[in-house]
Residue, then its C-alpha position, 0 to 999 in steps of 0.5 A: m127134607k128126605k124121609l128117614q127110614i131105620e130098618g128094625s130088628w128083633k132088638s130095635p124098632h122100625i122107624v119111618l119119618d116122612p116129611n109129608g107128616n106120616f110117622e111110624i115106630w113099631g116093633r121092639s126097642l131094646p138096642e145095645n145103644v139107644i143113642d145110635i138108634y134115636n139120635p138121628v130121629l131126634a135130629w130129624l124131628d128138630a129139622y122137621a119142626k122148622s117146616t112141618a106138614p099141615q098135619t102130622n100123624v104118628e103111629v106107635k106100635l111097640e111090642y116092648f121097649n126097655t127103660s133106656s128106650s123109654k127115655l128117648l121116646y119121651e124126648i120124641f114126645k117132647r118134640f111133638e109137644s113143642m110142635n103142638k104148642a107152636g100150632n101144628t096139628i099132631n095126631v098120635k095113635w098108641y097101639f097096644e095088644n089088648d091083653d098088655a096092660d103094661l104097654e097100655e099104661e106106658g101110653k097113658m103115662f106119655a099122654d099124661l106127661v106131654d101136651v099132645p093128643i094120644e089116642m089109645i088103640a087096643v089090637e088083638e095081636f101085633d104081627f111083626t116080622f123081625q130080622 
C-alpha cells in the first residue's frame, strides 16, 4: 500500500495517509468540490482498514472547514470508528487554536458522534503556509 499525499492550498487541506499508521490533515477545507478531495481519502482508508498498522495516529489541525467538509470528515471518523471496533488502536489528536471555541466544539462534536478516542489539544496559533 502506498502513502497518499494530497498537497493543500488556501482552500483545501493538506492530507498525508501513511500505511505505517501516521495520518495528518491540516490547513483549511473549503474546496469547490469536497468529493474530489475526500473520495480518494475514503477509498484509501477502506483499503487500509483491511490491513492496518499496529497503531494508527491521526493529527487533525484544521484552521477552518465548511459544512460540506464537515460531512466528509464525519465519514473519515466513521472509518476510524470501524477500525477501532475491529480492535485496532486508533489515537486521534484534534488541535485547535486556544481562542477558537468553534473549532474546539467541532472536535468535541466528532468525539461525541463516534466511538474513537479524540484528544483535544489547544495551541497558541497555527503556522500554515498556504499556496
